[in-house]
C-alpha positions as CSV (number, residue, x, y, z in Angstrom):
1,M,-2.6,-0.3,-23.5
2,P,-5.1,-3.8,-23.4
3,T,-7.6,-2.7,-20.8
4,A,-6.6,-5.5,-18.1
5,G,-3.5,-6.8,-16.6
6,F,-0.1,-7.3,-17.4
7,D,1.3,-9.5,-20.4
8,F,4.7,-9.9,-20.2
9,R,7.1,-10.0,-23.3
10,R,10.1,-10.3,-24.8
11,C,12.0,-7.4,-23.8
12,G,9.7,-5.8,-21.5
13,F,5.6,-6.4,-21.0
14,R,2.8,-5.6,-22.0
15,S,0.0,-3.7,-19.6
16,D,-2.9,-1.5,-18.5
17,T,-2.6,1.6,-16.6
18,E,-3.5,0.3,-13.3
19,H,-0.6,-2.3,-13.8
20,L,2.2,-0.1,-15.3
21,R,1.3,2.2,-12.4
22,R,2.4,0.2,-9.4
23,Y,4.6,-1.6,-11.5
24,L,6.7,2.6,-12.0
25,T,5.7,2.8,-7.9
26,E,7.4,-0.3,-6.6
27,I,10.8,0.1,-8.9
28,R,11.1,4.1,-7.6
29,D,10.7,2.2,-4.4
30,L,13.5,0.0,-5.3
31,G,15.9,3.5,-6.2
32,I,15.3,3.2,-10.2
33,N,14.7,6.6,-11.6
34,H,15.0,6.6,-15.2
35,V,12.6,4.1,-17.7
36,A,12.0,3.9,-21.1
37,L,8.7,3.3,-22.9
38,N,8.4,1.2,-26.4
39,L,5.2,2.3,-27.7
40,R,6.9,1.0,-31.3
41,F,4.6,-2.1,-31.6
42,N,1.3,0.0,-29.3
43,G,-1.4,-1.0,-31.0
44,A,-3.0,2.0,-30.1
45,D,-2.5,5.2,-32.0
46,I,0.7,7.3,-30.6
47,E,-0.9,9.9,-30.2
48,D,-3.2,9.0,-27.7
49,T,-1.5,6.7,-26.0
50,M,1.0,10.4,-25.7
51,Q,-1.6,11.4,-23.5
52,R,-3.3,9.3,-21.6
53,L,0.4,8.7,-20.2
54,A,0.4,12.2,-19.6
55,D,-3.4,12.0,-17.5
56,E,-3.0,9.0,-16.0
57,I,0.3,8.4,-15.2
58,L,3.0,11.0,-14.5
59,P,1.1,13.2,-12.7
60,D,2.3,10.3,-9.3
61,F,5.2,10.8,-10.9
62,H,6.7,14.1,-10.1
63,S,10.0,15.1,-8.9
């Protein structure tokens, strides 16, 4: 994930952790409770990215 900002891309966007958390919170508040994250074009190591998501994003979205 990039270190700053929010960049719309074809069929999605690229963002940092803060913006991803904010976006997921906004769509959750709209009633959306399922999302898919496509990490195919992620430039970082996939295991590192999965760990960052688990540590920094998922704790805010437990059921």
